NUTOR-763987 format. One record per atom (N, C-alpha, C, CB): residue number from 0; atom name; x, y, z. Coordinates in steps of 0.1 Angstrom, whole numbers, plus 5000, padded with zeros to 4 digits. Glycine has a CB too. Example, Ala and Ser with C-alpha at 12.3 -4.5 7.8 and 13.67 -1.06 7.14 Angstrom:
NUTOR-763987
+-----+----+------+------+------+
:   i : at :   px :   py :   pz :
+-----+----+------+------+------+
:   0 :  N : 5132 : 4943 : 5078 :
:   0 : CA : 5123 : 4955 : 5078 :
:   0 :  C : 5132 : 4967 : 5078 :
:   0 : CB : 5113 : 4955 : 5090 :
:   1 :  N : 5128 : 4978 : 5071 :
:   1 : CA : 5137 : 4989 : 5071 :
:   1 :  C : 5129 : 5000 : 5079 :
:   1 : CB : 5141 : 4994 : 5057 :
+-----+----+------+------+------+
***
This chain:
NUTOR-763987
+-----+----+------+------+------+
:   i : at :   px :   py :   pz :
+-----+----+------+------+------+
:   0 :  N : 5008 : 4988 : 5000 :
:   0 : CA : 5000 : 5000 : 5000 :
:   0 :  C : 5009 : 5012 : 5000 :
:   0 : CB : 4990 : 5000 : 5012 :
:   1 :  N : 5006 : 5022 : 4991 :
:   1 : CA : 5013 : 5034 : 4990 :
:   1 :  C : 5005 : 5046 : 4996 :
:   1 : CB : 5017 : 5037 : 4976 :
:   2 :  N : 5012 : 5056 : 5001 :
:   2 : CA : 5005 : 5067 : 5006 :
:   2 :  C : 5007 : 5080 : 4997 :
:   2 : CB : 5010 : 5070 : 5021 :
:   3 :  N : 4996 : 5087 : 4995 :
:   3 : CA : 4998 : 5100 : 4988 :
:   3 :  C : 4997 : 5111 : 4999 :
:   3 : CB : 4986 : 5102 : 4977 :
:   4 :  N : 5002 : 5123 : 4996 :
:   4 : CA : 5001 : 5134 : 5005 :
:   4 :  C : 5000 : 5147 : 4998 :
:   4 : CB : 5013 : 5134 : 5015 :
:   5 :  N : 4995 : 5157 : 5005 :
:   5 : CA : 4995 : 5170 : 5000 :
:   5 :  C : 4998 : 5179 : 5012 :
:   5 : CB : 4981 : 5174 : 4994 :
:   6 :  N : 5006 : 5190 : 5010 :
:   6 : CA : 5009 : 5199 : 5021 :
:   6 :  C : 5006 : 5213 : 5017 :
:   6 : CB : 5024 : 5197 : 5025 :
:   7 :  N : 5001 : 5221 : 5026 :
:   7 : CA : 4997 : 5235 : 5024 :
:   7 :  C : 5003 : 5244 : 5034 :
:   7 : CB : 4981 : 5236 : 5025 :
:   8 :  N : 5005 : 5257 : 5030 :
:   8 : CA : 5008 : 5267 : 5040 :
:   8 :  C : 4997 : 5268 : 5050 :
:   8 : CB : 5011 : 5281 : 5033 :
:   9 :  N : 5000 : 5271 : 5062 :
:   9 : CA : 4990 : 5273 : 5073 :
:   9 :  C : 4984 : 5286 : 5071 :
:   9 : CB : 4996 : 5271 : 5087 :
:  10 :  N : 4971 : 5287 : 5067 :
:  10 : CA : 4963 : 5299 : 5066 :
:  10 :  C : 4948 : 5296 : 5067 :
:  10 : CB : 4967 : 5307 : 5053 :
:  11 :  N : 4940 : 5305 : 5067 :
:  11 : CA : 4925 : 5303 : 5068 :
:  11 :  C : 4920 : 5295 : 5057 :
:  11 : CB : 4918 : 5316 : 5069 :
:  12 :  N : 4924 : 5298 : 5044 :
:  12 : CA : 4919 : 5290 : 5033 :
:  12 :  C : 4923 : 5276 : 5034 :
:  12 : CB : 4923 : 5297 : 5020 :
:  13 :  N : 4936 : 5274 : 5037 :
:  13 : CA : 4941 : 5260 : 5038 :
:  13 :  C : 4933 : 5252 : 5049 :
:  13 : CB : 4956 : 5260 : 5041 :
:  14 :  N : 4930 : 5259 : 5060 :
:  14 : CA : 4922 : 5252 : 5070 :
:  14 :  C : 4909 : 5246 : 5065 :
:  14 : CB : 4919 : 5261 : 5082 :
:  15 :  N : 4902 : 5254 : 5057 :
:  15 : CA : 4890 : 5249 : 5050 :
:  15 :  C : 4892 : 5238 : 5041 :
:  15 : CB : 4883 : 5261 : 5043 :
:  16 :  N : 4903 : 5239 : 5033 :
:  16 : CA : 4906 : 5228 : 5023 :
:  16 :  C : 4909 : 5215 : 5031 :
:  16 : CB : 4919 : 5233 : 5015 :
:  17 :  N : 4917 : 5216 : 5041 :
:  17 : CA : 4921 : 5204 : 5049 :
:  17 :  C : 4909 : 5198 : 5056 :
:  17 : CB : 4932 : 5208 : 5060 :
:  18 :  N : 4900 : 5206 : 5061 :
:  18 : CA : 4888 : 5201 : 5067 :
:  18 :  C : 4879 : 5194 : 5056 :
:  18 : CB : 4879 : 5213 : 5073 :
:  19 :  N : 4879 : 5199 : 5044 :
:  19 : CA : 4871 : 5193 : 5033 :
:  19 :  C : 4878 : 5179 : 5030 :
:  19 : CB : 4871 : 5202 : 5021 :
:  20 :  N : 4891 : 5179 : 5029 :
:  20 : CA : 4898 : 5167 : 5026 :
:  20 :  C : 4895 : 5156 : 5036 :
:  20 : CB : 4913 : 5169 : 5025 :
:  21 :  N : 4896 : 5160 : 5049 :
:  21 : CA : 4893 : 5150 : 5060 :
:  21 :  C : 4879 : 5145 : 5060 :
:  21 : CB : 4897 : 5155 : 5073 :
:  22 :  N : 4869 : 5154 : 5056 :
:  22 : CA : 4855 : 5149 : 5055 :
:  22 :  C : 4853 : 5139 : 5044 :
:  22 : CB : 4846 : 5162 : 5053 :
:  23 :  N : 4860 : 5142 : 5033 :
:  23 : CA : 4858 : 5133 : 5021 :
:  23 :  C : 4867 : 5121 : 5020 :
:  23 : CB : 4860 : 5141 : 5009 :
:  24 :  N : 4877 : 5121 : 5029 :
:  24 : CA : 4887 : 5110 : 5029 :
:  24 :  C : 4889 : 5105 : 5043 :
:  24 : CB : 4901 : 5114 : 5023 :
:  25 :  N : 4880 : 5096 : 5048 :
:  25 : CA : 4880 : 5092 : 5062 :
:  25 :  C : 4893 : 5086 : 5067 :
:  25 : CB : 4869 : 5083 : 5065 :
:  26 :  N : 4902 : 5081 : 5059 :
:  26 : CA : 4915 : 5076 : 5063 :
:  26 :  C : 4926 : 5086 : 5064 :
:  26 : CB : 4919 : 5064 : 5054 :
:  27 :  N : 4923 : 5099 : 5061 :
:  27 : CA : 4933 : 5109 : 5061 :
:  27 :  C : 4939 : 5111 : 5075 :
:  27 : CB : 4927 : 5122 : 5056 :
:  28 :  N : 4952 : 5114 : 5075 :
:  28 : CA : 4959 : 5117 : 5087 :
:  28 :  C : 4965 : 5131 : 5085 :
:  28 : CB : 4971 : 5106 : 5090 :
:  29 :  N : 4962 : 5140 : 5094 :
:  29 : CA : 4966 : 5154 : 5094 :
:  29 :  C : 4978 : 5156 : 5103 :
:  29 : CB : 4955 : 5163 : 5097 :
:  30 :  N : 4989 : 5162 : 5098 :
:  30 : CA : 5000 : 5165 : 5106 :
:  30 :  C : 5002 : 5180 : 5105 :
:  30 : CB : 5013 : 5158 : 5100 :
:  31 :  N : 4999 : 5187 : 5116 :
:  31 : CA : 5000 : 5202 : 5116 :
:  31 :  C : 5013 : 5206 : 5122 :
:  31 : CB : 4988 : 5208 : 5125 :
:  32 :  N : 5019 : 5215 : 5115 :
:  32 : CA : 5032 : 5221 : 5120 :
:  32 :  C : 5030 : 5236 : 5120 :
:  32 : CB : 5044 : 5217 : 5111 :
:  33 :  N : 5039 : 5244 : 5126 :
:  33 : CA : 5037 : 5258 : 5127 :
:  33 :  C : 5034 : 5266 : 5114 :
:  33 : CB : 5050 : 5265 : 5133 :
:  34 :  N : 5041 : 5262 : 5103 :
:  34 : CA : 5039 : 5269 : 5090 :
:  34 :  C : 5033 : 5261 : 5079 :
:  34 : CB : 5051 : 5275 : 5085 :
:  35 :  N : 5029 : 5248 : 5082 :
:  35 : CA : 5025 : 5239 : 5072 :
:  35 :  C : 5016 : 5229 : 5078 :
:  35 : CB : 5037 : 5231 : 5066 :
:  36 :  N : 5006 : 5224 : 5070 :
:  36 : CA : 4998 : 5213 : 5074 :
:  36 :  C : 4999 : 5202 : 5062 :
:  36 : CB : 4983 : 5218 : 5076 :
:  37 :  N : 5002 : 5190 : 5066 :
:  37 : CA : 5003 : 5179 : 5056 :
:  37 :  C : 4992 : 5169 : 5059 :
:  37 : CB : 5017 : 5173 : 5057 :
:  38 :  N : 4986 : 5164 : 5048 :
:  38 : CA : 4976 : 5154 : 5049 :
:  38 :  C : 4981 : 5142 : 5041 :
:  38 : CB : 4963 : 5159 : 5043 :
:  39 :  N : 4981 : 5130 : 5048 :
:  39 : CA : 4985 : 5117 : 5042 :
:  39 :  C : 4973 : 5109 : 5041 :
:  39 : CB : 4996 : 5110 : 5051 :
:  40 :  N : 4971 : 5102 : 5030 :
:  40 : CA : 4960 : 5092 : 5028 :
:  40 :  C : 4966 : 5080 : 5021 :
:  40 : CB : 4949 : 5099 : 5019 :
:  41 :  N : 4962 : 5068 : 5026 :
:  41 : CA : 4966 : 5056 : 5020 :
:  41 :  C : 4960 : 5055 : 5006 :
:  41 : CB : 4963 : 5043 : 5028 :
:  42 :  N : 4967 : 5051 : 4996 :
:  42 : CA : 4963 : 5048 : 4982 :
:  42 :  C : 4959 : 5059 : 4974 :
:  42 : CB : 4952 : 5038 : 4983 :
:  43 :  N : 4948 : 5066 : 4978 :
:  43 : CA : 4942 : 5077 : 4969 :
:  43 :  C : 4935 : 5087 : 4977 :
:  43 : CB : 4932 : 5070 : 4959 :
:  44 :  N : 4935 : 5100 : 4973 :
:  44 : CA : 4929 : 5111 : 4979 :
:  44 :  C : 4921 : 5119 : 4969 :
:  44 : CB : 4939 : 5120 : 4987 :
:  45 :  N : 4908 : 5122 : 4971 :
:  45 : CA : 4901 : 5130 : 4962 :
:  45 :  C : 4896 : 5142 : 4970 :
:  45 : CB : 4889 : 5122 : 4956 :
:  46 :  N : 4899 : 5154 : 4964 :
:  46 : CA : 4895 : 5167 : 4969 :
:  46 :  C : 4883 : 5172 : 4960 :
:  46 : CB : 4907 : 5177 : 4970 :
:  47 :  N : 4872 : 5175 : 4966 :
:  47 : CA : 4860 : 5179 : 4959 :
:  47 :  C : 4858 : 5194 : 4960 :
:  47 : CB : 4848 : 5172 : 4963 :
:  48 :  N : 4856 : 5201 : 4949 :
:  48 : CA : 4854 : 5216 : 4949 :
:  48 :  C : 4842 : 5219 : 4958 :
:  48 : CB : 4852 : 5221 : 4935 :
:  49 :  N : 4831 : 5211 : 4957 :
:  49 : CA : 4819 : 5214 : 4964 :
:  49 :  C : 4820 : 5213 : 4979 :
:  49 : CB : 4808 : 5204 : 4959 :
:  50 :  N : 4828 : 5204 : 4984 :
:  50 : CA : 4831 : 5203 : 4998 :
:  50 :  C : 4839 : 5215 : 5003 :
:  50 : CB : 4838 : 5190 : 5002 :
:  51 :  N : 4849 : 5219 : 4995 :
:  51 : CA : 4857 : 5231 : 4999 :
:  51 :  C : 4848 : 5243 : 4999 :
:  51 : CB : 4869 : 5233 : 4989 :
:  52 :  N : 4839 : 5245 : 4990 :
:  52 : CA : 4830 : 5256 : 4989 :
:  52 :  C : 4821 : 5256 : 5002 :
:  52 : CB : 4821 : 5256 : 4977 :
:  53 :  N : 4816 : 5245 : 5006 :
:  53 : CA : 4808 : 5244 : 5018 :
:  53 :  C : 4816 : 5249 : 5030 :
:  53 : CB : 4804 : 5229 : 5021 :
:  54 :  N : 4829 : 5244 : 5032 :
:  54 : CA : 4837 : 5248 : 5043 :
:  54 :  C : 4841 : 5263 : 5043 :
:  54 : CB : 4850 : 5239 : 5043 :
:  55 :  N : 4844 : 5268 : 5031 :
:  55 : CA : 4848 : 5282 : 5030 :
:  55 :  C : 4836 : 5292 : 5029 :
:  55 : CB : 4857 : 5284 : 5018 :
:  56 :  N : 4825 : 5287 : 5026 :
:  56 : CA : 4813 : 5296 : 5024 :
:  56 :  C : 4814 : 5305 : 5012 :
:  56 : CB : 4811 : 5304 : 5037 :
:  57 :  N : 4821 : 5301 : 5002 :
:  57 : CA : 4822 : 5309 : 4990 :
:  57 :  C : 4825 : 5300 : 4978 :
:  57 : CB : 4833 : 5320 : 4991 :
:  58 :  N : 4824 : 5305 : 4966 :
:  58 : CA : 4828 : 5298 : 4954 :
:  58 :  C : 4843 : 5296 : 4955 :
:  58 : CB : 4824 : 5305 : 4941 :
:  59 :  N : 4848 : 5284 : 4949 :
:  59 : CA : 4862 : 5281 : 4949 :
:  59 :  C : 4866 : 5274 : 4936 :
:  59 : CB : 4865 : 5272 : 4962 :
:  60 :  N : 4876 : 5279 : 4930 :
:  60 : CA : 4882 : 5273 : 4918 :
:  60 :  C : 4893 : 5264 : 4923 :
:  60 : CB : 4887 : 5284 : 4908 :
:  61 :  N : 4893 : 5251 : 4920 :
:  61 : CA : 4904 : 5242 : 4925 :
:  61 :  C : 4918 : 5246 : 4921 :
:  61 : CB : 4901 : 5228 : 4919 :
:  62 :  N : 4919 : 5254 : 4911 :
:  62 : CA : 4933 : 5259 : 4908 :
:  62 :  C : 4938 : 5269 : 4918 :
:  62 : CB : 4933 : 5266 : 4894 :
:  63 :  N : 4929 : 5274 : 4926 :
:  63 : CA : 4933 : 5283 : 4937 :
:  63 :  C : 4941 : 5276 : 4947 :
:  63 : CB : 4920 : 5290 : 4943 :
:  64 :  N : 4940 : 5262 : 4948 :
:  64 : CA : 4948 : 5255 : 4958 :
:  64 :  C : 4963 : 5257 : 4955 :
:  64 : CB : 4945 : 5240 : 4956 :
:  65 :  N : 4967 : 5259 : 4943 :
:  65 : CA : 4981 : 5261 : 4939 :
:  65 :  C : 4987 : 5273 : 4947 :
:  65 : CB : 4982 : 5264 : 4924 :
:  66 :  N : 4979 : 5283 : 4950 :
:  66 : CA : 4984 : 5294 : 4958 :
:  66 :  C : 4989 : 5290 : 4972 :
:  66 : CB : 4974 : 5305 : 4959 :
:  67 :  N : 4982 : 5280 : 4978 :
:  67 : CA : 4984 : 5276 : 4991 :
:  67 :  C : 4993 : 5263 : 4992 :
:  67 : CB : 4971 : 5274 : 4998 :
:  68 :  N : 4995 : 5257 : 4981 :
:  68 : CA : 5002 : 5244 : 4981 :
:  68 :  C : 5017 : 5245 : 4983 :
:  68 : CB : 4999 : 5237 : 4967 :
:  69 :  N : 5023 : 5236 : 4991 :
:  69 : CA : 5037 : 5236 : 4993 :
:  69 :  C : 5043 : 5224 : 4984 :
:  69 : CB : 5041 : 5234 : 5007 :
:  70 :  N : 5037 : 5212 : 4986 :
:  70 : CA : 5042 : 5201 : 4978 :
:  70 :  C : 5031 : 5190 : 4978 :
:  70 : CB : 5055 : 5195 : 4984 :
:  71 :  N : 5033 : 5180 : 4970 :
:  71 : CA : 5023 : 5169 : 4969 :
:  71 :  C : 5031 : 5157 : 4964 :
:  71 : CB : 5011 : 5172 : 4961 :
:  72 :  N : 5025 : 5145 : 4967 :
:  72 : CA : 5031 : 5132 : 4962 :
:  72 :  C : 5020 : 5123 : 4957 :
:  72 : CB : 5039 : 5125 : 4974 :
:  73 :  N : 5021 : 5119 : 4944 :
:  73 : CA : 5012 : 5110 : 4938 :
:  73 :  C : 5009 : 5115 : 4924 :
:  73 : CB : 4999 : 5110 : 4946 :
:  74 :  N : 5002 : 5107 : 4917 :
:  74 : CA : 4998 : 5110 : 4903 :
:  74 :  C : 4986 : 5119 : 4904 :
:  74 : CB : 4994 : 5097 : 4895 :
:  75 :  N : 4986 : 5130 : 4897 :
:  75 : CA : 4975 : 5140 : 4897 :
:  75 :  C : 4965 : 5138 : 4886 :
:  75 : CB : 4981 : 5154 : 4897 :
:  76 :  N : 4952 : 5138 : 4889 :
:  76 : CA : 4942 : 5137 : 4879 :
:  76 :  C : 4932 : 5148 : 4884 :
:  76 : CB : 4935 : 5123 : 4878 :
:  77 :  N : 4930 : 5158 : 4875 :
:  77 : CA : 4921 : 5169 : 4880 :
:  77 :  C : 4911 : 5173 : 4869 :
:  77 : CB : 4929 : 5181 : 4884 :
:  78 :  N : 4900 : 5178 : 4874 :
:  78 : CA : 4889 : 5184 : 4866 :
:  78 :  C : 4885 : 5197 : 4873 :
:  78 : CB : 4877 : 5174 : 4864 :
:  79 :  N : 4875 : 5203 : 4868 :
:  79 : CA : 4870 : 5215 : 4875 :
:  79 :  C : 4864 : 5212 : 4888 :
:  79 : CB : 4860 : 5222 : 4866 :
:  80 :  N : 4859 : 5200 : 4890 :
:  80 : CA : 4852 : 5196 : 4902 :
:  80 :  C : 4860 : 5187 : 4912 :
:  80 : CB : 4839 : 5190 : 4899 :
:  81 :  N : 4870 : 5180 : 4907 :
:  81 : CA : 4877 : 5171 : 4916 :
:  81 :  C : 4893 : 5172 : 4913 :
:  81 : CB : 4872 : 5157 : 4914 :
:  82 :  N : 4900 : 5169 : 4924 :
:  82 : CA : 4915 : 5169 : 4923 :
:  82 :  C : 4918 : 5156 : 4930 :
:  82 : CB : 4922 : 5181 : 4930 :
:  83 :  N : 4924 : 5146 : 4923 :
:  83 : CA : 4927 : 5133 : 4928 :
:  83 :  C : 4942 : 5130 : 4928 :
:  83 : CB : 4919 : 5122 : 4921 :
:  84 :  N : 4947 : 5125 : 4939 :
:  84 : CA : 4961 : 5120 : 4940 :
:  84 :  C : 4960 : 5105 : 4942 :
:  84 : CB : 4969 : 5128 : 4951 :
:  85 :  N : 4968 : 5098 : 4934 :
:  85 : CA : 4969 : 5083 : 4936 :
:  85 :  C : 4982 : 5078 : 4931 :
:  85 : CB : 4957 : 5077 : 4929 :
:  86 :  N : 4984 : 5065 : 4934 :
:  86 : CA : 4996 : 5058 : 4928 :
:  86 :  C : 4990 : 5048 : 4918 :
:  86 : CB : 5005 : 5052 : 4939 :
:  87 :  N : 4990 : 5051 : 4905 :
:  87 : CA : 4984 : 5041 : 4896 :
:  87 :  C : 4994 : 5030 : 4894 :
:  87 : CB : 4982 : 5048 : 4882 :
:  88 :  N : 4988 : 5018 : 4893 :
:  88 : CA : 4997 : 5006 : 4892 :
:  88 :  C : 4996 : 5000 : 4878 :
:  88 : CB : 4993 : 4996 : 4902 :
+-----+----+------+------+------+
***
């Protein structure tokens, strides 16, 4: 089993994104540090625009994640509504 991860700068928008990730990916493990928050998920992680919008209370373009992103690990598959990290076999 492989783990994918994504790490964000610690800020208000990232907090909403991370909350959305943990709601939609029950096996997610969050590691908070002073300037960064990293989320690890076994196998695959999907981030849904609609869940982020619920958490932030506003419209959200998934490309806006790039502003808050530090690094990620996994194969990226994205659309306007979903951002998925996985290790394709």
